[in-house]
C-alpha positions in Angstrom: -7.5 113.2 175.5 -9.6 111.1 178.1 -8.2 110.3 181.7 -7.9 106.7 180.8 -5.7 107.9 178.0 -3.6 110.1 179.9 -2.9 107.3 182.3 -2.0 104.9 179.6 0.7 107.5 178.0 2.2 107.7 181.6 2.4 104.0 181.7 3.8 103.7 178.4 6.5 106.3 179.4 7.3 104.4 182.6 7.7 101.3 180.4 10.1 103.2 178.1 12.1 104.5 181.1 12.7 100.9 182.6 13.9 99.9 179.0 16.6 102.8 178.8 17.3 103.2 182.5 17.0 99.9 183.8 17.6 97.2 181.0 19.9 99.5 179.0 17.8 98.4 175.8 15.4 101.4 174.8 13.0 100.5 172.3 12.4 104.0 170.9 14.6 106.6 169.7 15.3 109.6 172.2 13.4 112.2 169.9 10.1 110.1 170.0 10.6 109.6 173.9 10.7 113.3 174.2 7.6 113.9 172.0 5.6 111.5 174.6 7.2 113.1 177.5 6.1 116.6 176.2 2.5 115.6 175.4 2.1 114.3 179.0 3.4 117.3 180.5 1.0 119.4 178.4 -2.0 117.0 179.2 -0.9 117.4 183.0 -0.8 121.4 182.8 -4.1 121.2 181.2 -5.6 118.9 183.7 -3.9 119.2 187.0 -6.5 117.0 188.6 -5.5 114.1 186.7 -1.9 114.1 187.8 -1.3 110.6 189.6 1.4 110.1 192.1 3.1 107.6 190.0 3.5 109.9 186.9 6.9 110.1 185.4 6.9 113.9 185.7 6.6 113.3 189.8 9.7 111.3 189.9 13.3 111.1 188.3 13.3 107.6 186.9 13.0 103.8 188.1 14.3 101.7 191.0 16.9 99.4 189.6 16.5 95.7 189.5 19.3 93.3 190.0 21.4 91.6 192.8 23.5 94.5 193.3 23.3 96.2 196.7 21.4 99.5 196.9 23.1 102.8 197.5 20.7 105.9 198.6 22.2 109.3 198.0 21.2 112.6 199.6 21.5 114.8 196.6 19.2 113.3 193.8 20.7 112.9 190.4 18.2 114.9 188.4 17.6 114.2 184.6 18.0 117.1 182.2 15.6 118.8 179.6 15.7 118.2 176.3 15.6 120.4 173.0 16.2 119.6 169.4 16.1 123.1 167.6 17.2 126.7 167.9 13.9 128.2 169.0 13.6 125.7 172.0 16.9 126.7 172.9 16.0 130.4 172.8 13.0 129.6 174.8 15.2 128.2 177.4 17.7 131.0 177.6 14.5 133.3 177.9 13.3 131.4 181.0 16.9 131.7 182.4 17.0 135.3 182.1 13.5 136.0 183.5 14.4 133.6 186.5 17.6 135.8 187.1 15.3 138.9 187.1 16.9 140.2 183.7 20.5 139.2 184.4 22.0 137.4 181.2 24.1 134.5 182.3 27.2 133.0 181.0 27.2 129.5 179.8 29.3 126.4 179.8 28.8 123.9 176.8 29.8 120.3 177.3 29.6 117.3 175.1 26.9 114.7 176.0 28.3 111.3 176.3 26.2 108.5 175.3 27.1 106.5 178.5 26.2 105.5 181.9 25.5 107.9 184.7 27.4 107.1 188.0 28.5 108.6 191.5 31.6 108.2 193.1 32.1 108.7 196.7 35.5 109.8 197.9 36.5 110.4 201.6 39.6 112.1 202.3 40.7 111.7 199.0 40.2 107.7 198.9 37.6 106.2 196.6 35.1 104.4 198.8 32.2 103.5 196.7 30.4 104.0 193.5 26.8 103.5 192.1 24.7 104.1 189.2 22.0 106.8 188.8 19.0 104.2 189.3 16.0 106.2 190.0 18.0 109.5 190.9 17.9 108.6 194.8 18.6 105.2 194.9 21.3 103.7 192.6 23.3 100.0 192.7 26.7 99.6 194.1 29.1 98.7 191.1 32.2 99.6 193.0 34.1 96.5 191.9 33.4 97.1 188.4 34.3 100.8 188.7 37.5 100.1 190.0 38.4 98.1 187.1 38.5 101.5 184.9 42.1 102.8 184.7 40.7 106.4 184.3 39.1 106.3 187.7 41.4 107.6 190.5 41.6 105.5 193.6 43.2 108.3 195.2 43.0 112.1 194.5 45.7 114.4 194.9 44.1 116.3 197.8 42.3 114.8 201.0 38.9 115.9 199.6 35.5 114.4 200.8 33.0 114.9 198.3 30.5 112.7 195.8 31.8 113.1 192.1 29.4 112.7 189.3 30.4 111.4 185.8 29.7 109.2 182.7 31.1 105.8 182.1 31.4 105.1 178.4 33.2 103.2 175.6 34.7 104.7 172.7 34.2 103.4 169.2 37.2 101.7 168.8 36.7 99.5 172.1 32.9 99.2 171.4 33.6 97.8 167.8 36.1 95.5 169.2 33.8 94.1 171.9 31.2 93.7 169.4 33.4 91.7 167.2 34.2 89.2 170.2 30.3 89.0 170.9 29.8 88.1 167.1 32.7 85.5 167.4 31.1 83.9 170.3 27.6 83.9 168.6 26.3 86.3 170.9 23.9 89.1 169.9 25.9 92.4 169.4 25.2 95.4 171.5 23.1 97.9 169.6 25.4 101.1 170.9 28.2 101.7 173.1 25.8 102.8 176.1 24.1 99.4 176.1 27.6 97.7 176.0 28.7 100.1 178.9 25.5 99.3 180.9 26.0 95.6 180.3 29.6 95.7 181.8 29.0 97.7 184.7 26.3 95.1 185.7 28.4 91.9 185.3 28.8 90.2 188.4 32.5 89.2 187.9 34.9 92.1 188.2 37.0 90.2 186.3 35.0 90.0 183.2 34.3 93.9 183.7 38.1 94.3 183.7 38.1 93.0 180.0 35.6 95.5 178.9 37.3 98.5 177.9 35.4 101.5 179.8 36.2 104.9 180.3 35.3 107.7 182.5 34.7 111.4 182.4 33.5 113.4 185.3 31.8 116.8 185.4 30.3 117.8 188.8 31.0 117.4 192.5 28.2 117.5 195.2 28.2 117.6 198.9 31.2 117.8 201.0 33.6 120.1 199.9 32.0 121.0 196.9 30.1 123.8 198.5 33.3 125.2 199.9 35.3 128.1 198.0 38.4 125.7 196.9 36.8 125.2 193.8 35.5 128.5 192.7 32.5 130.3 192.3 31.6 129.2 188.8 31.4 125.7 186.8 34.1 126.2 184.7 36.3 126.9 187.7 35.0 123.5 189.1 36.1 121.7 186.4 39.6 123.0 186.5 39.5 122.2 190.2 38.4 118.6 189.7 41.0 118.1 187.0 43.7 119.5 189.6 42.5 116.8 191.9 43.3 114.1 189.1 39.6 113.3 187.8 39.2 112.8 184.4 37.4 116.0 182.9 36.6 116.5 179.4 38.9 118.6 177.1 35.9 119.7 174.8 34.3 122.3 177.3 33.6 125.8 176.0 32.5 129.0 177.9 30.1 131.5 176.2 29.0 134.8 177.2 26.0 135.4 174.7 23.1 133.4 173.3 24.8 134.1 169.7 28.1 132.4 171.0 26.2 129.7 172.4 24.2 128.7 169.2 27.5 129.3 167.3 29.2 126.5 169.5 26.1 124.4 169.5 25.9 124.3 165.6 29.6 123.6 165.4 29.0 120.3 167.5 26.7 119.3 165.0 29.3 119.3 162.2 32.4 117.8 164.3 30.7 115.1 166.7 32.3 112.2 164.6 35.8 113.7 165.1 35.2 112.5 168.5 36.7 109.0 169.7 33.4 108.4 171.6 29.6 108.9 170.3 27.8 111.7 171.8 24.1 112.5 171.4 24.1 115.9 171.5 25.5 118.7 174.2 24.9 119.9 177.6 24.3 123.6 178.4 24.6 124.7 181.8 24.6 128.2 183.4 28.1 129.0 184.7 27.8 130.6 187.9 26.7 128.8 191.0 25.1 131.3 192.8 22.7 131.7 190.0 22.3 127.9 189.6 21.0 128.2 193.2 18.6 131.1 192.6 17.1 129.4 189.6 16.6 126.0 191.4 14.9 122.9 189.9 11.8 120.9 189.4 11.3 117.8 191.2 12.7 116.1 188.0 15.2 118.6 186.4 17.4 121.6 187.0 16.1 124.9 185.5 19.5 126.0 184.9 20.6 123.4 182.4 19.4 121.8 179.2 20.6 119.0 176.8 20.6 120.1 173.0 20.1 116.8 171.2 21.3 116.1 167.7 18.7 113.9 165.8 20.0 110.4 164.8 21.3 110.2 161.3 19.1 108.0 159.3 18.2 107.1 155.8 15.7 105.1 153.9 16.8 102.1 151.8 14.9 99.2 149.9 15.5 95.7 151.6 16.7 93.5 148.5 16.9 90.1 150.2 17.4 88.2 153.3 20.2 86.2 154.0 19.8 83.3 156.9 23.2 82.5 158.7 24.0 79.7 160.9 26.5 80.3 163.6 29.0 78.3 165.4 26.2 77.4 168.3 23.5 76.8 165.7 21.8 80.1 166.1 20.1 81.3 163.1 20.4 85.1 162.3 18.6 86.8 159.7 20.8 89.3 157.7 19.2 92.2 155.4 20.8 93.2 152.2 19.9 96.9 151.4 20.2 99.0 148.5 23.8 101.2 149.3 23.1 104.2 151.3 25.4 106.8 153.0 25.0 106.8 156.9 27.0 108.7 159.4 30.1 108.8 156.9 29.8 105.0 155.7 28.0 103.3 152.8 25.8 100.8 154.5 24.6 97.4 152.5 23.6 95.1 155.2 22.3 95.3 158.8 21.1 92.3 161.0 17.6 91.8 162.2 19.1 89.7 165.0 15.9 87.2 165.2 12.7 86.7 163.4 10.7 88.1 166.1 12.2 91.6 165.2 10.9 90.9 161.8 7.6 90.1 162.8 7.3 93.0 165.2 8.5 95.2 162.2 6.1 93.4 159.8 9.1 94.0 157.0 9.2 92.1 153.6 11.6 92.2 151.0 10.9 94.8 148.8 9.9 97.4 151.5 11.7 100.6 151.8 12.9 100.8 155.6 14.2 103.6 157.9 17.9 102.8 158.8 19.7 104.2 161.7 23.1 103.9 163.1 22.7 103.2 166.9 25.3 105.0 168.5 26.5 106.2 165.2 28.1 102.7 164.7 25.9 99.8 164.0 23.1 99.9 161.2 19.7 99.3 162.7 16.5 99.0 161.0 13.9 101.4 163.1 10.6 100.8 161.0 9.0 100.3 157.6 8.3 103.6 155.8 6.7 102.4 152.6 5.4 99.0 151.6 6.8 97.6 148.3 4.4 96.7 145.5 6.4 93.7 144.8 6.7 92.8 148.5 7.7 89.3 149.4 6.8 88.3 152.9 9.5 86.6 154.9 8.6 83.5 156.3 10.7 82.2 159.3 12.5 78.8 158.6 11.5 75.5 159.9 14.6 73.5 158.9 18.4 74.7 159.0 19.7 76.1 155.8 22.7 74.3 156.3 21.9 70.7 157.0 18.1 70.6 156.6 17.6 69.6 160.5 14.4 70.8 162.0 15.0 74.3 163.8 14.0 74.4 167.4 13.8 77.1 170.0 14.2 77.1 173.5 11.5 77.9 176.0 11.5 81.6 176.8 14.0 82.5 174.0 13.4 84.3 170.9 16.2 82.9 168.9 16.1 79.7 166.8 18.7 77.2 166.7 19.8 74.3 164.9 20.2 71.3 167.1 22.6 69.3 164.9 25.7 70.2 166.5 28.1 67.8 165.2 26.5 67.3 161.8 25.6 70.6 160.6 28.4 71.8 158.0 28.0 75.5 158.8 28.5 74.9 162.7 31.5 72.8 161.9 32.9 75.5 159.8 32.5 78.2 162.1 33.6 76.0 165.1 36.9 75.1 163.4 37.5 78.9 162.7 36.8 79.5 166.3 39.4 77.0 167.3 42.1 78.5 165.1 41.6 82.2 166.1 44.3 84.2 167.9 43.2 83.6 171.5 42.6 80.1 171.2 44.9 77.5 169.2 46.5 80.4 167.1 46.7 78.5 164.0 47.7 81.1 161.2 46.8 81.1 157.7 43.4 79.1 158.3 41.0 81.9 157.2 37.1 81.3 156.6 37.3 80.8 152.8 40.0 77.7 153.3 38.1 76.4 156.3 35.1 76.2 154.1 37.1 74.3 151.3 38.5 71.9 153.8 35.0 71.0 155.3 32.9 70.9 151.9 35.5 68.4 150.6 35.3 66.4 153.8 39.1 66.6 154.4 38.1 68.0 157.9 35.1 67.0 160.1 36.2 67.9 163.4 39.2 70.3 164.9 41.2 67.0 165.4 41.4 66.3 161.5 43.4 69.6 161.3 46.5 67.8 162.6 46.1 65.0 159.8 46.4 67.6 156.9 49.1 67.2 154.4 50.7 69.5 151.8 49.5 67.3 149.1 46.0 67.5 150.2 45.8 71.3 150.4 47.6 71.5 146.9 44.6 70.1 145.8 42.4 73.1 146.9 41.7 76.3 144.8 44.2 79.2 145.1 46.7 77.1 147.1 50.2 77.0 146.1 53.0 75.0 147.4 54.4 77.8 149.9 50.9 78.5 151.2 50.3 74.9 151.8 53.6 74.5 153.7 52.7 77.3 155.9 49.3 76.3 156.8 50.8 72.7 157.7 53.6 74.4 159.8 51.2 76.5 161.8 49.0 73.7 162.6 52.1 71.7 163.5 53.3 74.8 165.6 50.2 75.2 167.5 50.7 71.8 169.3 53.9 73.3 171.3 52.2 76.7 171.9 48.9 75.6 173.3 48.2 76.0 177.0 45.1 74.3 178.4 43.4 77.5 178.6 43.7 78.2 174.9 42.3 74.7 174.1 39.4 75.2 176.5 38.7 78.6 174.6 39.1 77.0 171.2 36.6 74.4 172.1 33.9 77.0 172.5 31.9 75.5 175.4 28.8 77.6 176.3 29.2 80.3 178.7 32.9 79.7 179.1 35.1 82.5 177.8 39.0 83.3 178.4 38.8 84.2 182.2 36.6 81.0 183.2 38.7 78.8 180.8 41.5 79.9 182.6 40.1 79.0 186.1 39.3 75.7 184.7 42.9 75.1 183.5 44.3 76.1 186.8 42.3 73.7 188.8 42.8 70.6 186.7 46.5 71.5 185.4 46.2 69.4 182.1 44.0 67.8 179.7 44.4 64.1 180.7 43.3 65.1 184.3 40.2 66.7 182.9 39.2 63.9 180.8 40.0 61.2 183.5 37.6 63.2 185.9 33.9 62.3 185.9 31.1 64.8 185.1 30.2 64.8 188.8 33.7 65.4 190.0 34.4 68.2 187.4 30.9 70.0 188.4 31.7 69.7 191.9 35.4 71.0 191.7 34.5 74.0 189.7 31.4 74.9 191.7 33.7 75.4 194.6 35.7 77.8 192.6 34.7 81.4 193.7 32.1 83.1 191.4 32.2 80.1 188.9 28.4 79.0 189.7 26.2 76.1 189.0 25.3 77.0 185.5 29.0 77.5 184.1 30.2 74.3 186.0 27.1 72.6 184.3 28.3 73.7 181.0 31.8 72.3 181.5 30.8 69.1 183.1 28.2 68.5 180.8 30.7 69.1 177.6 32.9 66.5 179.0 30.3 64.1 179.4 29.1 64.2 175.8 30.6 61.1 173.8 31.0 63.0 170.5 33.2 65.8 172.2 35.1 63.2 174.3 36.0 61.4 170.8 37.4 64.6 169.4 39.5 65.3 172.7 40.5 61.8 172.5 41.8 62.3 168.7 43.6 65.6 169.6 45.6 63.7 172.4 46.4 60.8 169.8 47.9 63.6 167.8 49.9 65.4 170.1 47.6 68.0 171.4 47.5 67.4 174.9 48.2 70.7 176.8 48.9 71.5 180.2 48.6 74.7 182.1 51.9 76.4 183.0 52.7 76.6 186.8 53.7 79.6 188.7 56.9 79.0 190.0 58.1 81.2 192.9 61.7 80.4 192.4 61.6 81.3 188.4 63.6 83.9 186.9 60.8 86.5 187.5 60.1 85.6 191.0 58.9 88.5 192.9 58.6 90.7 189.7 55.4 92.4 188.8 54.7 93.1 185.2 51.9 94.9 183.3 51.3 94.7 179.6 49.5 97.1 177.2 49.0 97.5 173.6 49.3 94.7 171.0 52.2 92.2 171.2 53.5 89.4 168.9 51.4 86.6 170.5 48.1 86.8 172.2 47.8 88.3 176.0 46.9 85.0 177.4 50.0 83.5 176.2 52.3 86.4 177.6 50.5 86.3 180.9 51.0 82.3 181.0 55.0 83.0 180.3 55.4 85.8 183.0 53.4 83.5 185.6 55.3 80.3 184.6 58.6 82.2 185.3 57.3 83.1 188.7 56.3 86.5 187.9 53.1 88.5 188.6 50.9 89.4 185.9 49.2 93.3 187.0 46.2 93.9 185.0 47.0 97.6 185.5 50.0 99.8 186.7 49.9 99.7 190.5 52.4 101.1 193.1 54.9 98.1 192.9 54.5 97.2 189.5 58.0 96.8 188.2 57.7 96.8 184.4 55.0 97.9 181.9 55.4 95.9 178.6 54.1 98.7 175.6 53.1 97.0 172.3 52.1 98.6 169.4 49.0 100.9 169.5 49.4 101.9 173.1 47.0 104.2 174.7 48.5 107.2 177.0 46.6 106.2 180.1 49.0 103.4 181.4 52.1 105.0 180.1 51.3 108.2 182.4 50.2 105.8 185.2 53.7 104.2 184.7 55.5 107.7 184.9 53.6 108.7 188.0 54.3 105.3 189.8 58.1 104.8 188.6 57.3 101.9 186.5 60.0 101.1 184.0 58.4 100.9 180.5 60.1 98.1 178.1 59.4 96.6 174.8 58.6 93.1 173.9 62.1 92.1 173.1 63.3 93.3 176.6 60.7 91.3 178.1 61.8 88.3 176.3 65.4 88.9 178.0 63.9 88.9 181.5 62.2 85.5 180.5 65.2 84.0 179.5 66.8 85.4 182.7 69.2 87.9 181.1 69.7 91.1 182.7 69.1 94.5 181.2 70.5 97.9 181.3 68.7 100.5 183.5 67.8 103.8 181.5 
């Protein structure tokens, strides 16, 4: 290797560091990164005079880039060296024993969560500030978003002053839910839970972050009282002390006395990692005794007393059989690959998204090629590379026209995605928009699934969402697999949506760009009803929304532009003529729930936004989490344990949905 090649390698690794730590969008697998890093370290050991000050071996990571304030920490958050096989693990053990002058250590083994590292500062037991890892020394202040994580205690059980380190993550169920919502909103799904968590922590609006189901586990305390005797002389005792403070600590922690025990535990994790509710990419192995750790010390990048044993990502090869081009609600064109069925991480994979045609060009993949598939975060199938060119390969040509309506496709400047600009005339966009309008968090129209919507649009019975309210039982009976009872149920559901709708839910269903449920509610509260919105000029709408805290010019322009579009106004006018002209419930301090604070958890019989509107219209306060002063916790189906524990701790009465309905009617309930 020449010196120029060495510097090129160092720069390549720095770019991968930025993609992983700053952008939360890694471009290579961990094992490939570790090979590059090992090659760099070997080269620098052989050519010490080549080592440059900006080499990734001479620093911990990258300076974060965002609008978040920066936090500088006194004790750097170091990285961990990695290993992938038994021989490297034994070499680590041998180095530790030599470093301890022949004394064999005990180890603690913890699951390595695939999340985002953070540090929490507590002063006299109260949470003050939280920051991302950043470059190890300087992180980003994400305190407001961290406070939305229910597992994070805002006050410890003892007045401890110390810095707590941990990992923010999403479990598999939560990640799948977040991605399903992104797909519905025509947004590119996250590749893995780590990316989703990183994106959630970087949201500028904490109200949006609160909707992301992030969790937290802590694993270390530094500074302050961490150096005292209260937490014990070993890491295992330290974790028990942290747990006594009320900090969330993993229950999947094992202490071993010998290397043979260590190896057995590591091997057992490889077999049972899928049993955990969250994704892990390995285990962390740490010397247990604190005094031995101090004796071993650290390099400028990583401690000598710890190592990460990483499991290789589960991969499989399969043949690309065909490519399907999908048109989404917003006109985004998405290529979807169909593959020979293959088993991967316990499921059969037949399809995987290429996200956009830039990825297809980068991979140089063609129909007939055999590709390497990996489950990113063990959840989403992802094409890594082409492993064998097919003899009958058929090159994939980027489409120039919409497969649904034939309109010439466009690409916005600086964007990789192709779009069909025929917003109102594209059949596929029309069908997806109508499906979106009917979804549970929007107009909540039951029995109108994708297959029925497709038939309605294909036969010309429904050209826009307002046409739904003109449908008759007789028209529906002419469709395939539609009986009298089913047809009557569909018409009834459409009619009932008029009475159930709030302005928030209508605005969500209209699918305005950049406007989700939180911002739709802000618009609804500001304008009160659809008639007022329709009467306002685009300039008045834009000005009013920009005055709302955090709304911003871009979102305000999206709303005002939507209401300025003549075709949109025609549809809204049609809706109003058919009795769909909702208002936003007003909070009445004198209502039956005046002064009552209510939190909701689990799945109820109606959307959360509707329950919130009912509580607020009755004068109650809708708490996002159980707080001191929360009177009731309404527990639906699939309730998690966290809020129930919070309710018990804070003396909040747990009720079911039936009791809530009594409260909304002003009826008294019996105390337990």
